N, C-alpha and C positions, 0 to 999 in steps of 0.2 A: 155576392161572392158565392162561388161554388168551389168545393174542395174534394179531392180524391186522394186517398193514401192506400198503398198496397205493397205487397212484397212480390217480386217477380223472379222467375227462374230463367236462366240462359246466360248469354254473353252480354256483358255490360255494353261493349261497343256496338253490338248488333241491335240491342234494344234502343240505345241512344240514336243510332242511325235511322231505325224504323220510325221513331217518334219524329225526328227532324223531317224526314222525307214525307211522312204521312200528313203532318200538319201543313207543310208547304204545298203539297199536292191537293190537299183537301179543300182549299179555298183560293180563288183567284186573287183575293185581297190579302192573303196571309203573308206576313213577313217575320223574319227572325230578327228581332230588335237588338239583342245582345246575347252573349254567352260567356261562360267562364268555366274553367276546369281546374280541379285541385287534386294532387296526389300527395299522400303522406304515408310512407311505408307501404303496407298492403291495402290501404284505404283509398277510395276514389270518390270524388264528388263532381258532378256536372250540373250546371244550372243553365237553362234556356228560357228566354223570354220571347214569346210570340205575340203578335198582334194581328187582328183582322177586323174588317168592317162587318157589322151585324145589321143586316137589312131589317130584321125584326125590330130592333131598337133604334135604328137610324143613328148608330154611333159606333165607335171602335171599342173592342174589348181586348183584354190582354190575358195571356195564359203563361204562368210561370211554372216551369217543370224542373224539379230537382231529383236527380238520381244519386243515390249514395250506396256504395258497396263497402262494407266493413271488412275487418280482418277475417270474419267468419264466412265471407263469400256471399252472404245474402245481399240482394239488390233491393233497396227500398226506393219507392217513388212517392213523391208528394207533388200534386198539381193543384194550383190555385188560380182561379179566374178573377178578373176585376174589370170595372169600367162599364158594366152593362146597364147602368141606371141613368135615367133622365131627370130624376127628382133632385131638388136642392137639399132637402133636409132629411130624407129617408129614401131607402131603396125601393124602387118599383120597376117593373119590366126588366127582370133579370134573365129573360129567356135566352138572350144572346150568349150570356156567360155559360149557362147550362148546356147550350148547343155546342159551344167550343169544347167543354169538358166531355160531352158525349162523343165528339169526334176522336178525342184522345182515347177514350174507353174502347171505341171501335177499332182503333189502330192496335191497341194492346191485345 
């Protein structure tokens, strides 16, 4: 598992769109598995779950992205990857997970 957390500046909608488009265009095997959006007063939260095939690990990896904008206007991002291991009891070969997260970092 790889994880990224950061605070972003800009438009919530533009950042979310850039993430969606960038991930989908970044890999021929990428798919948007599911999404959800919440609004409560001045707060917003969007969750996106992407998946793609990792040639390095010969398996599929997922990327969950959460954007949250609180009443103060700050946009917080949390991104977590999973599924990049081939071992049964412990994680090995997590290169695919890190590569997926690196793609998001490149987009941002």
